[in-house]
GUDREN-572849 format. One record per residue (C-alpha): x, y, z. Coordinates in steps of 0.1 Angstrom, whole numbers, plus 5000, padded with zeros to 4 digits. Layout:
<tike X="X" Y="Y" Z="Z"/>
...
! end
This chain:
<tike X="4999" Y="5000" Z="5000"/>
<tike X="5013" Y="5035" Z="4991"/>
<tike X="5007" Y="5065" Z="5009"/>
<tike X="5008" Y="5099" Z="4997"/>
<tike X="5014" Y="5128" Z="5021"/>
<tike X="4988" Y="5154" Z="5019"/>
<tike X="5002" Y="5188" Z="5034"/>
<tike X="4978" Y="5214" Z="5043"/>
<tike X="4974" Y="5244" Z="5018"/>
<tike X="4962" Y="5277" Z="5026"/>
<tike X="4926" Y="5265" Z="5016"/>
<tike X="4924" Y="5235" Z="5041"/>
<tike X="4948" Y="5242" Z="5069"/>
<tike X="4919" Y="5258" Z="5089"/>
<tike X="4902" Y="5227" Z="5089"/>
<tike X="4933" Y="5208" Z="5108"/>
<tike X="4941" Y="5211" Z="5143"/>
<tike X="4975" Y="5228" Z="5152"/>
<tike X="4987" Y="5193" Z="5164"/>
<tike X="4978" Y="5177" Z="5131"/>
<tike X="4995" Y="5206" Z="5111"/>
<tike X="5028" Y="5199" Z="5135"/>
<tike X="5028" Y="5161" Z="5130"/>
<tike X="5028" Y="5166" Z="5094"/>
<tike X="5054" Y="5188" Z="5095"/>
<tike X="5074" Y="5163" Z="5118"/>
<tike X="5068" Y="5135" Z="5091"/>
<tike X="5080" Y="5158" Z="5065"/>
<tike X="5112" Y="5164" Z="5085"/>
<tike X="5117" Y="5128" Z="5094"/>
<tike X="5111" Y="5119" Z="5059"/>
<tike X="5141" Y="5142" Z="5048"/>
<tike X="5168" Y="5123" Z="5068"/>
<tike X="5194" Y="5106" Z="5049"/>
<tike X="5215" Y="5086" Z="5074"/>
<tike X="5202" Y="5066" Z="5105"/>
<tike X="5221" Y="5093" Z="5126"/>
<tike X="5199" Y="5122" Z="5113"/>
<tike X="5169" Y="5101" Z="5118"/>
<tike X="5178" Y="5092" Z="5154"/>
<tike X="5183" Y="5129" Z="5159"/>
<tike X="5152" Y="5139" Z="5144"/>
<tike X="5132" Y="5115" Z="5163"/>
<tike X="5148" Y="5121" Z="5197"/>
<tike X="5143" Y="5158" Z="5191"/>
<tike X="5104" Y="5150" Z="5190"/>
<tike X="5103" Y="5121" Z="5215"/>
<tike X="5119" Y="5143" Z="5242"/>
<tike X="5092" Y="5170" Z="5238"/>
<tike X="5072" Y="5139" Z="5256"/>
<tike X="5074" Y="5131" Z="5293"/>
<tike X="5074" Y="5098" Z="5314"/>
<tike X="5037" Y="5108" Z="5321"/>
<tike X="5027" Y="5106" Z="5287"/>
<tike X="5045" Y="5072" Z="5285"/>
<tike X="5027" Y="5061" Z="5315"/>
<tike X="4991" Y="5074" Z="5298"/>
<tike X="5002" Y="5049" Z="5269"/>
<tike X="5006" Y="5023" Z="5291"/>
<tike X="4971" Y="5029" Z="5308"/>
<tike X="4957" Y="5034" Z="5274"/>
<tike X="4971" Y="5000" Z="5263"/>
<tike X="4960" Y="4981" Z="5294"/>
<tike X="4923" Y="4994" Z="5287"/>
<tike X="4925" Y="4981" Z="5250"/>
<tike X="4935" Y="4948" Z="5261"/>
<tike X="4912" Y="4942" Z="5296"/>
<tike X="4891" Y="4916" Z="5276"/>
<tike X="4920" Y="4891" Z="5269"/>
<tike X="4929" Y="4865" Z="5294"/>
<tike X="4945" Y="4877" Z="5325"/>
<tike X="4979" Y="4854" Z="5323"/>
<tike X="4985" Y="4866" Z="5287"/>
<tike X="4975" Y="4903" Z="5294"/>
<tike X="5000" Y="4908" Z="5323"/>
<tike X="5027" Y="4893" Z="5302"/>
<tike X="5016" Y="4916" Z="5274"/>
<tike X="5014" Y="4946" Z="5293"/>
<tike X="5048" Y="4940" Z="5312"/>
<tike X="5065" Y="4936" Z="5280"/>
<tike X="5052" Y="4967" Z="5265"/>
<tike X="5057" Y="4988" Z="5293"/>
<tike X="5092" Y="4977" Z="5296"/>
<tike X="5096" Y="4985" Z="5255"/>
<tike X="5082" Y="5019" Z="5260"/>
<tike X="5100" Y="5032" Z="5291"/>
<tike X="5130" Y="5015" Z="5280"/>
<tike X="5132" Y="5031" Z="5241"/>
<tike X="5124" Y="5068" Z="5255"/>
<tike X="5153" Y="5062" Z="5281"/>
<tike X="5174" Y="5049" Z="5253"/>
<tike X="5167" Y="5080" Z="5231"/>
<tike X="5171" Y="5104" Z="5258"/>
<tike X="5206" Y="5087" Z="5267"/>
<tike X="5219" Y="5087" Z="5230"/>
<tike X="5208" Y="5124" Z="5225"/>
<tike X="5228" Y="5131" Z="5255"/>
<tike X="5260" Y="5114" Z="5247"/>
<tike X="5259" Y="5126" Z="5210"/>
<tike X="5258" Y="5089" Z="5198"/>
<tike X="5239" Y="5098" Z="5165"/>
<tike X="5265" Y="5119" Z="5152"/>
<tike X="5287" Y="5090" Z="5138"/>
<tike X="5260" Y="5069" Z="5128"/>
<tike X="5263" Y="5071" Z="5088"/>
<tike X="5241" Y="5040" Z="5076"/>
<tike X="5218" Y="5051" Z="5048"/>
<tike X="5181" Y="5053" Z="5060"/>
<tike X="5164" Y="5021" Z="5049"/>
<tike X="5141" Y="5027" Z="5019"/>
<tike X="5112" Y="5014" Z="5036"/>
<tike X="5112" Y="5046" Z="5062"/>
<tike X="5097" Y="5071" Z="5034"/>
<tike X="5067" Y="5049" Z="5031"/>
<tike X="5064" Y="5045" Z="5066"/>
<tike X="5066" Y="5083" Z="5074"/>
<tike X="5040" Y="5089" Z="5049"/>
<tike X="5018" Y="5060" Z="5064"/>
<tike X="5022" Y="5079" Z="5099"/>
<tike X="5011" Y="5115" Z="5084"/>
<tike X="4978" Y="5097" Z="5071"/>
<tike X="4974" Y="5079" Z="5105"/>
<tike X="4977" Y="5109" Z="5124"/>
<tike X="4956" Y="5133" Z="5103"/>
<tike X="4925" Y="5124" Z="5122"/>
<tike X="4914" Y="5148" Z="5148"/>
<tike X="4915" Y="5125" Z="5177"/>
<tike X="4919" Y="5130" Z="5214"/>
<tike X="4950" Y="5107" Z="5218"/>
<tike X="4966" Y="5118" Z="5186"/>
<tike X="5000" Y="5131" Z="5203"/>
<tike X="5002" Y="5097" Z="5219"/>
<tike X="4995" Y="5078" Z="5187"/>
<tike X="5024" Y="5097" Z="5169"/>
<tike X="5046" Y="5088" Z="5198"/>
<tike X="5037" Y="5053" Z="5193"/>
<tike X="5047" Y="5055" Z="5157"/>
<tike X="5080" Y="5074" Z="5166"/>
<tike X="5092" Y="5050" Z="5189"/>
<tike X="5084" Y="5021" Z="5165"/>
<tike X="5101" Y="5041" Z="5139"/>
<tike X="5132" Y="5045" Z="5159"/>
<tike X="5134" Y="5007" Z="5167"/>
<tike X="5129" Y="4999" Z="5133"/>
<tike X="5149" Y="5023" Z="5111"/>
<tike X="5178" Y="5033" Z="5135"/>
<tike X="5184" Y="5003" Z="5157"/>
<tike X="5172" Y="4978" Z="5131"/>
<tike X="5151" Y="4959" Z="5155"/>
<tike X="5114" Y="4948" Z="5153"/>
<tike X="5087" Y="4972" Z="5158"/>
<tike X="5072" Y="4949" Z="5186"/>
<tike X="5104" Y="4941" Z="5209"/>
<tike X="5119" Y="4905" Z="5215"/>
<tike X="5098" Y="4885" Z="5244"/>
<tike X="5066" Y="4903" Z="5230"/>
<tike X="5041" Y="4871" Z="5232"/>
<tike X="5012" Y="4864" Z="5210"/>
<tike X="4981" Y="4843" Z="5212"/>
<tike X="4992" Y="4807" Z="5207"/>
<tike X="5025" Y="4809" Z="5228"/>
<tike X="5047" Y="4821" Z="5205"/>
<tike X="5068" Y="4852" Z="5205"/>
<tike X="5092" Y="4879" Z="5188"/>
<tike X="5126" Y="4859" Z="5190"/>
<tike X="5162" Y="4868" Z="5181"/>
<tike X="5182" Y="4837" Z="5172"/>
<tike X="5217" Y="4839" Z="5156"/>
<tike X="5215" Y="4877" Z="5148"/>
<tike X="5181" Y="4872" Z="5129"/>
<tike X="5148" Y="4887" Z="5145"/>
<tike X="5116" Y="4864" Z="5141"/>
<tike X="5080" Y="4873" Z="5146"/>
<tike X="5051" Y="4848" Z="5144"/>
<tike X="5030" Y="4876" Z="5129"/>
<tike X="5053" Y="4893" Z="5103"/>
<tike X="5034" Y="4882" Z="5073"/>
<tike X="4999" Y="4881" Z="5088"/>
<tike X="4991" Y="4919" Z="5092"/>
<tike X="4998" Y="4934" Z="5058"/>
<tike X="4963" Y="4944" Z="5050"/>
<tike X="4958" Y="4965" Z="5081"/>
<tike X="4964" Y="5000" Z="5073"/>
<tike X="4984" Y="5011" Z="5106"/>
<tike X="5003" Y="4977" Z="5110"/>
<tike X="5040" Y="4980" Z="5115"/>
<tike X="5048" Y="4945" Z="5101"/>
<tike X="5055" Y="4955" Z="5062"/>
<tike X="5083" Y="4979" Z="5076"/>
<tike X="5096" Y="4953" Z="5104"/>
<tike X="5131" Y="4941" Z="5098"/>
<tike X="5120" Y="4909" Z="5116"/>
<tike X="5116" Y="4876" Z="5094"/>
<tike X="5086" Y="4854" Z="5098"/>
<tike X="5090" Y="4828" Z="5123"/>
<tike X="5091" Y="4794" Z="5105"/>
<tike X="5062" Y="4772" Z="5101"/>
<tike X="5062" Y="4745" Z="5128"/>
<tike X="5084" Y="4715" Z="5117"/>
<tike X="5109" Y="4740" Z="5101"/>
<tike X="5129" Y="4755" Z="5129"/>
<tike X="5165" Y="4754" Z="5123"/>
<tike X="5190" Y="4746" Z="5154"/>
<tike X="5213" Y="4776" Z="5158"/>
<tike X="5248" Y="4774" Z="5142"/>
<tike X="5273" Y="4766" Z="5168"/>
<tike X="5252" Y="4771" Z="5198"/>
<tike X="5260" Y="4778" Z="5233"/>
<tike X="5246" Y="4754" Z="5259"/>
<tike X="5218" Y="4780" Z="5266"/>
<tike X="5210" Y="4781" Z="5227"/>
<tike X="5209" Y="4743" Z="5226"/>
<tike X="5184" Y="4743" Z="5255"/>
<tike X="5162" Y="4769" Z="5239"/>
<tike X="5161" Y="4751" Z="5209"/>
<tike X="5151" Y="4719" Z="5223"/>
<tike X="5125" Y="4735" Z="5244"/>
<tike X="5111" Y="4754" Z="5212"/>
<tike X="5108" Y="4720" Z="5198"/>
<tike X="5091" Y="4704" Z="5226"/>
<tike X="5067" Y="4732" Z="5233"/>
<tike X="5057" Y="4743" Z="5197"/>
<tike X="5063" Y="4708" Z="5177"/>
<tike X="5046" Y="4683" Z="5202"/>
<tike X="5077" Y="4661" Z="5197"/>
<tike X="5073" Y="4629" Z="5219"/>
<tike X="5100" Y="4611" Z="5207"/>
! end
């Protein structure tokens, strides 16, 4: 799906709230970044205008959103997402303070442009939580395009028992190829690969003892292997 950014003209700017105009302007700035360092600096300059209270409100909103799922799964998911949001906010703050973005000269992934166009569209509605919705996309964009990590952090659980994993330098997600038809999904932009189908997991190369045990456990838990 291709998103076209529709910036406010003198004829329609009055129909947009100041926050949506600001978000569109921010998305245009993010789209102008050429290196991951530039993009990281742009993202941090916006994200750090938010406070830990905003992160806490995101956590409360998310908790309300998943209130109807099973308690065990809900608690695991809420804990992981809370850790992710707070951790990423702190990482951005620390990297900015340390000047860590300056030497990052890798080219911004091609998919980033389409991503920020999508964000501009998804944050164009006059919603009460539009600021926090934009913050969610900023944090995900930082993870995917600057750090080259999945939009959903390693350890994020999904119904059915599987979760986002990192094995031998590769990220795997059980829903990577299952949400491409959702307009606001992170999946089309995520660097993770689809978790291999049951029966096709490969053992790690030159595994450590821990990796061996993890692979055996995965086979037992998810493959119903009784041999």
